[in-house]
Residue frames as a rotation matrix with the C-alpha (Angstrom) as fourth column:
MET 1
0.392 -0.884 0.256 0.08
-0.890 -0.435 -0.138 8.78
0.233 -0.174 -0.957 -5.38
ASN 2
0.455 -0.341 -0.823 2.58
0.060 0.934 -0.353 5.94
0.888 0.112 0.445 -5.21
VAL 3
0.622 -0.187 0.760 3.32
-0.777 -0.267 0.570 5.29
0.097 -0.945 -0.312 -1.52
LEU 4
0.342 -0.638 -0.690 6.60
-0.051 0.720 -0.692 3.41
0.938 0.271 0.214 -1.10
ALA 5
0.940 -0.121 0.319 7.61
-0.316 0.049 0.948 1.96
-0.130 -0.991 0.008 2.25
VAL 6
0.260 -0.927 -0.272 11.38
-0.285 0.195 -0.938 1.78
0.923 0.321 -0.213 2.62
LEU 7
0.995 0.084 0.045 12.36
-0.075 0.393 0.916 -0.52
0.059 -0.916 0.398 5.47
GLN 8
0.309 -0.946 0.101 15.91
-0.744 -0.307 -0.594 0.23
0.593 0.108 -0.798 6.56
ALA 9
0.979 0.026 0.203 17.76
-0.143 0.795 0.589 -2.90
-0.146 -0.606 0.782 7.70
GLY 10
0.284 -0.937 -0.206 21.36
-0.571 0.007 -0.821 -3.78
0.770 0.350 -0.533 8.45
MET 11
0.462 -0.152 -0.874 23.18
0.494 0.862 0.111 -6.44
0.736 -0.483 0.474 10.43
ASN 12
-0.487 -0.772 -0.407 25.16
0.806 -0.219 -0.550 -3.73
0.336 -0.596 0.729 12.25
GLU 13
-0.239 0.463 0.853 22.35
-0.014 -0.880 0.474 -1.31
0.971 0.102 0.217 13.02
THR 14
0.872 0.485 0.069 22.04
-0.094 0.028 0.995 -2.50
0.481 -0.874 0.071 16.62
ASP 15
0.310 -0.774 0.553 24.56
-0.951 -0.260 0.168 -2.52
0.013 -0.578 -0.816 19.46
CYS 16
-0.180 -0.282 0.942 24.40
-0.292 0.930 0.223 -6.31
-0.939 -0.236 -0.250 19.28
PRO 17
-0.535 -0.086 -0.840 24.95
-0.825 -0.159 0.542 -7.13
-0.180 0.984 0.015 15.57
GLY 18
-0.859 0.166 -0.485 22.52
-0.173 0.797 0.578 -9.43
0.482 0.580 -0.656 13.83
LEU 19
-0.816 0.555 0.159 19.60
-0.090 0.149 -0.985 -9.05
-0.570 -0.818 -0.072 16.24
THR 20
-0.114 0.839 -0.532 17.08
-0.877 -0.337 -0.343 -8.44
-0.467 0.427 0.775 13.44
MET 21
-0.040 0.034 -0.999 17.94
-0.759 0.650 0.053 -11.84
0.650 0.760 0.000 11.97
LYS 22
-0.923 -0.203 0.327 17.72
-0.378 0.642 -0.667 -13.77
-0.075 -0.739 -0.669 15.25
LYS 23
-0.593 0.680 -0.431 14.94
-0.077 0.485 0.871 -16.33
0.802 0.550 -0.235 15.12
VAL 24
-0.582 0.586 0.564 11.69
-0.705 -0.017 -0.709 -16.59
-0.406 -0.810 0.423 17.02
GLY 25
0.318 0.735 0.599 9.89
-0.292 0.677 -0.676 -19.87
-0.902 0.040 0.430 16.48
GLY 26
-0.015 -0.441 0.897 12.25
0.668 0.663 0.337 -20.75
-0.744 0.605 0.284 13.64
LYS 27
0.465 0.245 0.851 11.69
0.835 -0.441 -0.330 -17.47
0.294 0.864 -0.409 11.76
PRO 28
-0.639 -0.769 0.016 13.92
0.727 -0.610 -0.315 -14.35
0.252 -0.190 0.949 11.73
LEU 29
-0.225 0.523 -0.822 12.51
0.615 -0.577 -0.537 -11.34
-0.755 -0.627 -0.192 13.54
LEU 30
-0.748 -0.104 -0.656 12.87
-0.352 -0.775 0.525 -9.33
-0.563 0.623 0.543 10.32
ALA 31
-0.889 0.456 -0.044 10.50
0.227 0.522 0.822 -11.78
0.397 0.721 -0.568 8.58
TYR 32
-0.212 0.828 -0.519 7.82
0.960 0.075 -0.271 -11.05
-0.186 -0.556 -0.810 11.19
LEU 33
-0.331 0.032 -0.943 8.31
0.152 -0.985 -0.087 -7.31
-0.931 -0.172 0.321 10.70
ILE 34
-0.956 -0.025 -0.292 7.97
-0.282 -0.190 0.940 -7.63
-0.079 0.981 0.175 6.92
GLU 35
-0.621 0.773 -0.128 4.79
0.703 0.621 0.347 -9.62
0.348 0.125 -0.929 7.48
ARG 36
-0.098 0.579 -0.810 3.42
0.788 -0.452 -0.418 -6.81
-0.608 -0.679 -0.412 9.66
VAL 37
-0.602 -0.175 -0.779 4.30
-0.205 -0.909 0.363 -4.05
-0.771 0.378 0.512 7.21
ARG 38
-0.973 0.226 -0.046 2.55
0.030 0.320 0.947 -6.01
0.228 0.920 -0.318 4.48
CYS 39
-0.350 0.886 -0.303 -0.65
0.926 0.279 -0.254 -5.72
-0.140 -0.370 -0.919 6.54
SER 40
-0.588 0.093 -0.803 -0.73
0.042 -0.989 -0.145 -1.99
-0.808 -0.119 0.578 5.79
LYS 41
0.225 0.778 0.587 -3.61
0.793 0.205 -0.574 -0.96
-0.567 0.594 -0.570 3.54
ARG 42
0.886 0.160 -0.435 -2.05
-0.013 -0.930 -0.369 2.33
-0.463 0.332 -0.822 2.42
ILE 43
-0.125 -0.981 -0.150 1.40
-0.473 -0.074 0.878 1.17
-0.872 0.180 -0.454 1.33
ASP 44
0.728 0.389 -0.565 1.59
-0.661 0.178 -0.729 0.44
-0.183 0.904 0.386 -2.40
GLN 45
0.642 -0.581 -0.500 5.00
0.064 0.691 -0.720 -1.23
0.764 0.430 0.481 -2.36
LEU 46
0.889 -0.406 0.210 7.60
-0.242 -0.027 0.970 -2.35
-0.388 -0.913 -0.123 0.18
VAL 47
0.559 -0.809 -0.182 11.35
-0.007 0.215 -0.977 -2.27
0.829 0.547 0.115 -0.42
VAL 48
0.859 -0.403 -0.315 13.98
0.407 0.167 0.898 -3.34
-0.309 -0.900 0.307 2.11
SER 49
0.748 -0.622 0.231 16.97
-0.305 -0.632 -0.713 -1.00
0.590 0.462 -0.662 2.02
THR 50
0.845 -0.534 0.018 20.32
0.245 0.417 0.875 -2.40
-0.475 -0.736 0.483 3.07
SER 51
0.362 -0.793 -0.489 24.01
-0.696 -0.579 0.425 -1.94
-0.621 0.187 -0.762 2.36
THR 52
0.673 -0.222 -0.706 26.29
-0.568 0.456 -0.685 -3.56
0.474 0.862 0.181 -0.19
LYS 53
-0.267 -0.810 0.523 28.41
-0.964 0.220 -0.152 -5.05
0.008 -0.544 -0.839 2.59
GLU 54
-0.498 -0.022 -0.867 28.77
-0.304 0.941 0.151 -8.82
0.812 0.339 -0.475 2.54
THR 55
-0.993 0.095 -0.074 27.56
0.102 0.328 -0.939 -9.00
-0.065 -0.940 -0.335 6.12
ASP 56
-0.403 0.898 -0.173 24.13
-0.620 -0.408 -0.671 -7.82
-0.673 -0.163 0.721 4.90
ASP 57
-0.754 0.074 -0.653 23.79
-0.539 0.498 0.679 -10.66
0.375 0.864 -0.335 2.36
PRO 58
-0.876 0.453 -0.164 21.56
0.480 0.792 -0.376 -12.69
-0.041 -0.409 -0.912 4.75
ILE 59
-0.387 0.755 -0.530 19.02
-0.069 -0.597 -0.799 -9.85
-0.919 -0.273 0.283 4.73
VAL 60
-0.340 0.200 -0.919 18.85
-0.920 -0.273 0.281 -9.92
-0.194 0.941 0.277 0.93
GLN 61
-0.899 -0.033 -0.436 18.58
-0.169 0.946 0.276 -13.72
0.404 0.322 -0.856 0.92
LEU 62
-0.710 0.688 -0.147 15.68
0.445 0.277 -0.852 -13.59
-0.546 -0.670 -0.503 3.38
CYS 63
-0.216 0.638 -0.739 13.90
-0.480 -0.729 -0.489 -10.97
-0.850 0.250 0.463 1.26
GLN 64
-0.625 -0.053 -0.779 14.32
-0.755 0.293 0.586 -13.13
0.197 0.955 -0.223 -1.82
GLN 65
-0.937 0.280 -0.211 12.67
0.319 0.930 -0.182 -16.01
0.145 -0.238 -0.960 0.02
LEU 66
-0.386 0.810 -0.442 9.81
0.515 -0.208 -0.831 -13.71
-0.765 -0.548 -0.337 1.05
HIS 67
-0.130 0.267 0.955 9.52
0.973 -0.153 0.175 -12.16
0.193 0.952 -0.239 -2.44
VAL 68
0.759 0.248 -0.602 10.29
0.424 -0.890 0.168 -8.68
-0.494 -0.383 -0.781 -1.14
GLU 69
0.693 -0.498 0.521 12.21
0.343 -0.408 -0.846 -6.17
0.634 0.765 -0.112 -3.24
THR 70
0.492 -0.606 -0.625 15.59
0.667 -0.199 0.718 -5.00
-0.559 -0.770 0.306 -1.93
PHE 71
0.820 -0.380 0.429 17.80
0.086 -0.659 -0.748 -2.06
0.566 0.650 -0.507 -2.76
ARG 72
0.521 -0.729 -0.444 21.47
0.811 0.262 0.523 -2.06
-0.265 -0.632 0.728 -1.78
GLY 73
0.660 -0.348 0.666 23.68
0.134 -0.818 -0.560 0.98
0.739 0.459 -0.493 -1.45
SER 74
-0.340 -0.890 0.304 26.20
-0.115 -0.282 -0.953 2.71
0.933 -0.359 -0.006 0.77
GLU 75
-0.051 0.255 -0.966 26.17
0.892 0.446 0.070 1.87
0.448 -0.858 -0.250 4.46
ARG 76
-0.573 -0.280 -0.770 27.02
0.684 -0.682 -0.260 5.46
-0.452 -0.676 0.582 5.41
ASP 77
-0.931 0.276 -0.238 25.25
-0.357 -0.820 0.446 7.44
-0.072 0.501 0.863 2.68
VAL 78
-0.624 0.760 0.182 21.78
0.607 0.618 -0.499 6.35
-0.492 -0.201 -0.847 3.73
LEU 79
0.028 0.600 -0.799 20.27
-0.209 -0.778 -0.592 9.54
-0.977 0.184 0.104 2.28
GLY 80
-0.459 -0.288 -0.840 21.65
-0.862 -0.084 0.500 8.63
-0.215 0.954 -0.210 -1.14
ARG 81
-0.994 0.088 0.066 20.40
0.096 0.988 0.119 5.08
-0.054 0.124 -0.991 -0.74
PHE 82
-0.270 0.954 -0.132 16.89
0.483 0.016 -0.876 6.29
-0.833 -0.300 -0.465 0.02
TYR 83
-0.006 0.226 -0.974 16.95
-0.611 -0.772 -0.175 8.75
-0.792 0.594 0.143 -2.87
GLU 84
-0.743 -0.349 -0.571 18.05
-0.669 0.410 0.620 6.08
0.018 0.843 -0.538 -5.34
THR 85
-0.849 0.500 0.171 15.40
0.426 0.840 -0.337 3.71
-0.312 -0.213 -0.926 -3.99
GLY 86
-0.034 0.880 -0.474 12.66
0.161 -0.463 -0.871 6.30
-0.986 -0.106 -0.126 -4.38
ARG 87
-0.180 -0.111 -0.977 13.81
-0.835 -0.507 0.212 7.12
-0.519 0.855 -0.002 -7.88
LYS 88
-0.955 -0.254 -0.153 13.98
-0.296 0.810 0.506 3.48
-0.005 0.528 -0.849 -8.99
TYR 89
-0.696 0.718 -0.001 10.49
0.702 0.680 -0.212 2.67
-0.152 -0.148 -0.977 -7.73
LYS 90
-0.630 0.422 0.652 8.95
0.251 -0.684 0.685 5.98
0.735 0.595 0.324 -8.87
ALA 91
-0.297 0.482 -0.824 7.75
0.954 0.119 -0.274 6.93
-0.034 -0.868 -0.495 -5.42
ASP 92
0.103 0.380 0.919 5.62
0.212 -0.911 0.353 9.99
0.972 0.159 -0.175 -4.74
VAL 93
0.551 0.117 0.826 5.60
-0.756 -0.350 0.553 9.43
0.354 -0.930 -0.104 -1.00
ILE 94
-0.287 -0.710 -0.643 8.20
-0.105 0.690 -0.716 7.61
0.952 -0.138 -0.272 1.10
VAL 95
0.827 0.419 0.375 7.37
-0.446 0.083 0.891 5.89
0.342 -0.904 0.256 4.38
ARG 96
-0.173 -0.975 -0.139 10.59
-0.523 0.210 -0.826 5.34
0.835 -0.070 -0.546 6.29
LEU 97
0.892 0.401 0.208 10.55
-0.408 0.516 0.753 2.37
0.195 -0.757 0.624 8.66
SER 98
-0.097 -0.986 0.135 13.33
-0.930 0.042 -0.365 0.63
0.354 -0.161 -0.921 10.55
ALA 99
0.150 0.047 -0.988 14.19
-0.030 0.999 0.043 -2.98
0.988 0.023 0.151 11.27
THR 100
-0.877 -0.456 -0.148 14.96
0.158 0.016 -0.987 -1.83
0.453 -0.890 0.058 14.82
CYS 101
-0.584 0.764 0.274 11.18
-0.775 -0.425 -0.467 -1.43
-0.241 -0.485 0.841 15.29
PRO 102
-0.957 0.097 -0.274 9.87
-0.041 0.888 0.458 -5.02
0.288 0.449 -0.846 15.01
LEU 103
-0.574 0.781 -0.246 6.62
0.695 0.307 -0.650 -4.24
-0.432 -0.544 -0.720 16.87
ILE 104
-0.934 0.207 -0.291 5.47
-0.306 -0.885 0.351 -1.52
-0.185 0.417 0.890 14.47
ASP 105
-0.297 0.922 0.250 1.67
0.301 0.339 -0.892 -1.45
-0.906 -0.189 -0.378 14.30
PRO 106
-0.764 -0.036 0.644 0.43
0.645 -0.014 0.764 -1.53
-0.019 0.999 0.033 10.68
ALA 107
0.324 0.942 0.087 -2.73
0.929 -0.334 0.161 0.33
0.181 0.028 -0.983 11.69
ILE 108
0.514 -0.221 -0.829 -0.64
0.340 -0.835 0.433 3.18
-0.787 -0.504 -0.354 13.09
VAL 109
-0.679 -0.713 0.175 1.45
0.390 -0.148 0.909 3.20
-0.622 0.685 0.379 9.92
ASP 110
-0.362 0.632 0.685 -1.79
0.878 -0.016 0.479 3.64
0.313 0.775 -0.549 7.96
GLN 111
0.639 0.585 -0.500 -2.94
0.737 -0.652 0.179 6.41
-0.221 -0.482 -0.848 10.29
ALA 112
-0.021 -0.753 -0.657 0.35
0.259 -0.639 0.724 8.25
-0.966 -0.155 0.209 9.78
ILE 113
-0.827 -0.247 0.506 0.11
0.526 -0.020 0.850 7.95
-0.200 0.969 0.146 6.00
GLY 114
0.044 0.949 0.311 -3.52
0.953 -0.133 0.271 9.06
0.298 0.285 -0.911 6.07
MET 115
0.584 0.124 -0.802 -2.70
0.548 -0.789 0.277 12.10
-0.599 -0.601 -0.529 8.19
PHE 116
-0.480 -0.836 -0.266 0.16
0.256 -0.423 0.869 13.03
-0.839 0.350 0.417 5.88
LEU 117
-0.730 0.225 0.646 -1.96
0.673 0.067 0.737 12.74
0.122 0.972 -0.201 2.74
GLN 118
0.347 0.916 -0.203 -4.74
0.938 -0.339 0.072 14.72
-0.003 -0.216 -0.976 4.39
HIS 119
0.607 -0.163 -0.778 -2.40
0.240 -0.896 0.375 17.69
-0.757 -0.414 -0.505 4.95
TYR 120
-0.543 -0.761 0.355 -0.42
0.563 -0.017 0.826 17.38
-0.623 0.649 0.438 1.72
PRO 121
0.329 -0.917 0.224 0.73
0.659 0.052 -0.751 19.62
0.677 0.394 0.621 -0.02
ASN 122
0.704 -0.087 0.705 0.88
-0.429 -0.843 0.325 21.92
0.566 -0.532 -0.630 3.01
ALA 123
0.531 -0.549 0.646 2.81
-0.544 0.363 0.756 19.21
-0.650 -0.753 -0.106 4.84
LEU 124
0.483 -0.469 -0.739 5.83
-0.709 0.286 -0.645 17.67
0.514 0.836 -0.194 3.12
TYR 125
-0.576 -0.635 -0.514 7.07
-0.083 0.671 -0.737 15.66
0.813 -0.382 -0.439 6.11
ALA 126
0.399 0.667 0.629 5.29
-0.785 -0.106 0.610 14.08
0.474 -0.737 0.481 9.07
SER 127
-0.379 -0.575 -0.725 6.48
-0.011 0.787 -0.617 11.86
0.925 -0.226 -0.305 11.88
ASN 128
0.796 0.604 -0.039 5.53
-0.012 0.080 0.997 10.55
0.605 -0.793 0.071 15.30
THR 129
0.280 -0.786 -0.551 9.13
0.923 0.378 -0.070 10.94
0.263 -0.489 0.832 16.51
LEU 130
-0.267 -0.397 0.878 9.36
0.263 -0.907 -0.330 14.75
0.927 0.143 0.346 16.61
ARG 131
-0.398 0.232 0.887 7.24
-0.878 -0.378 -0.295 15.04
0.267 -0.896 0.354 19.74
ARG 132
-0.790 -0.047 -0.611 6.99
-0.070 0.997 0.014 11.60
0.609 0.054 -0.792 21.21
THR 133
-0.115 0.753 0.648 3.68
-0.985 0.000 -0.175 10.32
-0.132 -0.658 0.742 22.46
TYR 134
0.821 0.287 -0.494 4.10
-0.409 0.899 -0.158 6.86
0.399 0.331 0.855 20.93
PRO 135
0.757 -0.586 0.290 6.53
0.068 0.511 0.857 4.28
-0.650 -0.629 0.426 22.33
LYS 136
-0.018 -0.838 -0.545 10.05
-0.926 -0.192 0.325 4.36
-0.377 0.510 -0.773 20.98
GLY 137
-0.847 -0.224 0.483 10.08
-0.049 0.936 0.349 1.56
-0.530 0.272 -0.803 18.45
MET 138
0.160 0.913 0.374 6.79
0.741 0.139 -0.657 2.68
-0.652 0.383 -0.655 16.89
ASP 139
-0.267 -0.451 -0.852 8.76
-0.027 -0.880 0.474 5.11
-0.963 0.149 0.223 14.69
ILE 140
0.214 0.404 0.889 7.28
0.919 0.224 -0.324 6.29
-0.330 0.887 -0.323 11.40
GLU 141
-0.401 -0.292 -0.868 8.41
-0.054 -0.939 0.341 9.03
-0.914 0.183 0.361 9.04
VAL 142
0.266 0.541 0.797 6.45
0.860 0.240 -0.450 10.06
-0.436 0.806 -0.402 5.93
PHE 143
-0.061 -0.326 -0.943 7.76
-0.126 -0.935 0.331 12.53
-0.990 0.139 0.016 3.35
THR 144
0.877 0.419 -0.235 7.59
-0.243 -0.035 -0.969 13.36
-0.414 0.907 0.071 -0.32
TYR 145
0.475 -0.708 0.522 10.05
0.841 0.540 -0.032 12.05
-0.259 0.455 0.852 -2.84
GLU 146
0.524 -0.249 0.815 10.65
0.407 -0.767 -0.496 15.63
0.748 0.591 -0.301 -3.99
ALA 147
0.832 -0.236 0.502 11.69
-0.537 -0.573 0.620 16.67
0.141 -0.785 -0.603 -0.47
LEU 148
0.675 -0.597 0.434 14.02
0.225 0.727 0.649 13.66
-0.703 -0.340 0.624 -0.36
LYS 149
0.463 -0.478 0.746 15.48
0.868 0.074 -0.491 14.55
0.179 0.875 0.449 -3.75
ASP 150
0.711 -0.157 0.685 16.03
-0.090 -0.987 -0.132 18.14
0.697 0.032 -0.716 -2.66
ALA 151
0.819 -0.417 0.394 17.85
-0.432 0.004 0.902 16.95
-0.378 -0.909 -0.177 0.47
TYR 152
0.559 -0.617 0.554 20.04
0.628 0.751 0.203 14.62
-0.541 0.235 0.807 -1.57
MET 153
0.476 -0.329 0.816 20.96
0.720 -0.386 -0.576 17.42
0.504 0.862 0.053 -3.96
ASN 154
0.451 -0.178 0.875 21.73
-0.187 -0.977 -0.102 19.98
0.873 -0.118 -0.474 -1.27
ALA 155
0.990 -0.121 0.069 22.91
-0.042 0.211 0.977 18.20
-0.133 -0.970 0.204 1.89
SER 156
0.481 -0.876 -0.033 26.62
-0.473 -0.227 -0.852 18.45
0.739 0.425 -0.523 2.62
SER 157
-0.130 -0.574 0.809 27.46
-0.991 0.045 -0.127 17.08
0.036 -0.818 -0.574 6.05
SER 158
-0.782 -0.223 -0.582 28.14
-0.243 0.969 -0.045 13.43
0.574 0.106 -0.812 6.83
HIS 159
-0.846 0.521 0.115 25.49
-0.032 0.166 -0.986 13.66
-0.533 -0.837 -0.124 9.57
ASP 160
-0.084 0.855 -0.511 22.83
-0.818 -0.352 -0.455 14.61
-0.569 0.380 0.729 7.01
PHE 161
-0.153 -0.024 -0.988 23.76
-0.840 0.530 0.117 11.71
0.520 0.848 -0.101 4.75
GLU 162
-0.919 -0.235 -0.317 23.81
-0.048 0.863 -0.503 9.20
0.392 -0.447 -0.804 7.59
GLN 163
-0.807 0.585 -0.083 20.55
0.129 0.037 -0.991 10.32
-0.576 -0.810 -0.105 9.26
VAL 164
-0.607 0.510 0.609 18.45
0.785 0.267 0.560 11.01
0.123 0.818 -0.562 6.11
THR 165
0.165 0.941 0.297 15.68
0.871 -0.280 0.404 13.20
0.463 0.192 -0.865 7.47
PRO 166
0.093 -0.092 -0.991 17.11
0.753 -0.645 0.130 16.00
-0.652 -0.758 0.010 9.70
PHE 167
-0.872 -0.452 -0.189 18.12
0.211 -0.694 0.689 17.95
-0.442 0.561 0.700 6.60
ILE 168
-0.545 0.756 0.364 14.66
0.605 0.053 0.795 17.49
0.581 0.653 -0.486 5.09
VAL 169
0.325 0.696 -0.640 12.99
0.946 -0.224 0.236 18.89
0.020 -0.682 -0.731 8.22
LYS 170
-0.172 -0.494 -0.852 15.38
0.492 -0.793 0.360 21.83
-0.854 -0.357 0.379 8.35
ARG 171
-0.924 -0.315 0.217 15.11
0.319 -0.323 0.891 22.49
-0.211 0.892 0.399 4.62
ILE 172
-0.424 0.828 0.368 11.33
0.666 0.010 0.746 22.54
0.614 0.561 -0.555 4.20
GLY 173
-0.736 0.081 0.672 10.68
-0.351 -0.895 -0.275 24.70
0.579 -0.438 0.687 7.27
GLU 174
-0.944 0.283 0.173 8.48
-0.081 0.310 -0.947 24.33
-0.321 -0.908 -0.270 10.32
SER 175
-0.236 0.936 -0.259 5.22
-0.798 -0.339 -0.498 25.13
-0.555 0.089 0.827 8.53
ALA 176
0.163 0.260 -0.952 5.59
-0.868 0.497 -0.013 22.09
0.469 0.828 0.306 6.24
VAL 177
-0.791 -0.484 -0.374 6.36
-0.208 0.788 -0.580 19.66
0.575 -0.381 -0.724 9.07
GLY 178
0.262 0.955 0.137 3.57
-0.613 0.055 0.788 17.68
0.746 -0.290 0.600 10.72
GLU 179
-0.776 -0.434 0.458 3.75
-0.623 0.415 -0.663 16.18
0.098 -0.800 -0.592 14.20
ILE 180
0.008 0.749 -0.662 1.81
-0.253 0.642 0.724 12.94
0.967 0.162 0.195 14.61
VAL 181
-0.873 -0.263 0.411 0.70
-0.432 0.023 -0.902 12.66
0.227 -0.965 -0.134 18.23
GLN 182
-0.178 0.836 -0.519 -1.91
0.370 0.545 0.752 10.84
0.912 -0.059 -0.407 20.28
ASN 183
0.495 0.482 0.722 -3.77
-0.419 -0.596 0.685 11.81
0.761 -0.642 -0.093 23.44
GLN 184
0.989 -0.140 0.050 -2.15
0.032 0.530 0.847 9.14
-0.146 -0.836 0.528 25.62
ASP 185
0.408 -0.911 -0.058 1.54
-0.873 -0.370 -0.318 9.73
0.268 0.181 -0.946 26.27
LEU 186
0.982 -0.092 0.162 3.33
0.048 0.966 0.256 6.39
-0.180 -0.244 0.953 25.92
SER 187
0.641 -0.767 -0.022 6.79
-0.419 -0.326 -0.848 7.86
0.643 0.552 -0.530 25.29
HIS 188
0.197 -0.577 0.792 8.17
-0.952 0.079 0.295 6.20
-0.233 -0.813 -0.534 28.44
HIS 189
0.714 0.072 0.697 7.97
-0.004 0.995 -0.099 2.82
-0.700 0.068 0.710 26.69
ASP 190
-0.065 -0.778 -0.625 11.02
-0.924 -0.189 0.332 1.69
-0.377 0.599 -0.706 24.72
TRP 191
0.612 0.357 0.706 10.22
-0.076 0.915 -0.397 -1.08
-0.787 0.189 0.587 22.24
SER 192
0.627 -0.469 -0.622 13.22
-0.762 -0.203 -0.615 -0.58
0.162 0.859 -0.485 19.98
LEU 193
0.950 -0.309 0.040 15.62
0.305 0.949 0.082 -3.41
-0.064 -0.066 0.996 19.20
ASP 194
0.594 -0.787 0.165 19.18
-0.627 -0.581 -0.519 -2.61
0.505 0.205 -0.839 20.21
HIS 195
-0.422 -0.723 0.546 20.34
-0.906 0.310 -0.289 -4.99
0.040 -0.617 -0.786 22.93
ILE 196
-0.805 0.066 -0.589 19.93
-0.041 0.985 0.168 -8.70
0.592 0.159 -0.790 23.58
GLU 197
-0.817 0.544 -0.191 17.47
0.272 0.071 -0.960 -7.85
-0.508 -0.836 -0.206 26.37
ASP 198
-0.343 0.691 -0.637 15.29
-0.774 -0.592 -0.225 -6.14
-0.532 0.416 0.738 23.77
PHE 199
-0.518 0.110 -0.848 15.27
-0.630 0.621 0.465 -9.30
0.578 0.776 -0.252 21.67
THR 200
-0.943 0.168 -0.288 14.20
0.310 0.761 -0.570 -11.32
0.124 -0.626 -0.770 24.71
PHE 201
-0.539 0.771 -0.341 11.26
-0.159 -0.490 -0.857 -8.94
-0.827 -0.408 0.386 25.14
MET 202
-0.276 0.408 -0.870 10.32
-0.956 -0.210 0.205 -9.11
-0.099 0.889 0.448 21.41
LYS 203
-0.799 -0.092 -0.594 10.51
-0.236 0.957 0.170 -12.91
0.553 0.276 -0.786 21.52
ALA 204
-0.854 0.497 -0.156 8.11
0.364 0.353 -0.862 -13.04
-0.373 -0.793 -0.482 24.47
VAL 205
-0.328 0.745 -0.581 5.67
-0.545 -0.652 -0.527 -10.65
-0.771 0.144 0.620 22.74
TYR 206
-0.348 0.155 -0.925 5.68
-0.908 0.189 0.373 -12.60
0.233 0.970 0.075 19.49
GLU 207
-0.910 -0.025 -0.415 5.35
0.025 0.993 -0.116 -15.98
0.415 -0.116 -0.903 21.16
HIS 208
-0.728 0.653 -0.209 2.37
0.311 0.043 -0.950 -14.74
-0.611 -0.756 -0.234 23.16
LEU 209
-0.093 0.746 -0.660 0.51
-0.327 -0.649 -0.687 -12.61
-0.940 0.152 0.304 20.59
HIS 210
-0.545 -0.231 -0.806 1.46
-0.799 -0.151 0.583 -13.71
-0.256 0.961 -0.102 17.09
PRO 211
-0.981 0.134 0.143 -0.07
0.166 0.954 0.249 -17.23
-0.103 0.268 -0.958 17.03
HIS 212
-0.230 0.968 -0.102 -3.55
0.775 0.119 -0.621 -15.80
-0.589 -0.222 -0.777 17.65
ASN 213
0.855 0.505 -0.115 -3.23
0.365 -0.745 -0.559 -12.48
-0.368 0.436 -0.821 15.80
PRO 214
0.073 -0.912 0.403 -0.25
0.994 0.101 0.048 -11.89
-0.084 0.397 0.914 13.44
ALA 215
-0.226 -0.097 0.969 -1.26
0.433 -0.902 0.011 -8.22
0.873 0.422 0.246 13.03
PHE 216
0.229 0.320 -0.919 -1.43
0.972 -0.024 0.234 -7.60
0.053 -0.947 -0.317 16.77
SER 217
0.592 0.185 0.785 -1.74
0.322 -0.947 -0.019 -3.94
0.739 0.264 -0.619 17.74
MET 218
-0.479 -0.711 0.515 0.12
-0.145 -0.515 -0.845 -1.52
0.866 -0.479 0.143 19.96
ALA 219
0.117 0.631 0.767 -2.73
-0.933 -0.194 0.302 -1.89
0.339 -0.751 0.566 22.45
ASP 220
0.872 0.169 -0.460 -2.19
-0.097 0.980 0.176 -5.66
0.480 -0.109 0.870 22.46
VAL 221
-0.058 -0.972 -0.227 1.48
0.407 0.184 -0.895 -5.15
0.911 -0.144 0.385 23.37
LEU 222
-0.464 -0.038 0.885 0.50
-0.618 -0.702 -0.354 -2.77
0.635 -0.711 0.302 26.17
SER 223
0.586 0.765 0.268 -1.96
-0.757 0.399 0.517 -5.33
0.289 -0.506 0.813 27.49
PHE 224
0.624 -0.442 -0.644 0.71
0.290 0.897 -0.334 -8.03
0.725 0.022 0.688 27.38
ILE 225
-0.455 -0.844 0.283 3.11
0.078 -0.354 -0.932 -5.83
0.887 -0.402 0.227 29.37
GLU 226
-0.316 0.403 0.859 0.46
-0.845 -0.532 -0.061 -4.98
0.432 -0.745 0.509 31.96
ASN 227
0.575 0.729 0.371 -1.03
-0.817 0.534 0.217 -8.45
-0.040 -0.428 0.903 32.33
GLY 228
-0.373 -0.844 0.385 1.82
-0.760 0.516 0.395 -10.74
-0.532 -0.145 -0.834 31.32
């Protein structure tokens, strides 16, 4: 099966615009995230999904420098953008990731994909965001291209087109939805990138952990928080 990671990125996706392109050690935060996603062993191809707005041109330029594929579409019709991306790259399985999650752990991404494939075709969608036990900012959604296509063909509300997956979950039914959970509840941690304070935190994490281990883990981030 062709597993396509679609990394959703936009200059206006945070409360403080442009945070994903702010630099740490001379390199945009988005570049570090792309580097981390590329450490995944189960993803066959990575595409960065962004809008056709001129303000998102820097994202495309960065991806060109990093030799990462991009797909541009509507800023509001994100569902359509994901569908067209999946169709272009002949995906069987889509892994939805977000540029607002710069600390995503590639090992956890692989675990999520593995769990999804283990339960497919009984499961058509799986995520660690439905019942949170992972930190916010460790968000992963995995679903079939066919479920995405069905949602694109049948969704009608602006909310469904902007949010992509709620319609998929509702459409396929509870029995086909998989919750990805862990024993330790870390849901009280918020590692998502939305405010300038979040960037300050990400900068400190990357400066401390990245030089020694570019693929640092969720456990490494926890240790950094606890021990400084």
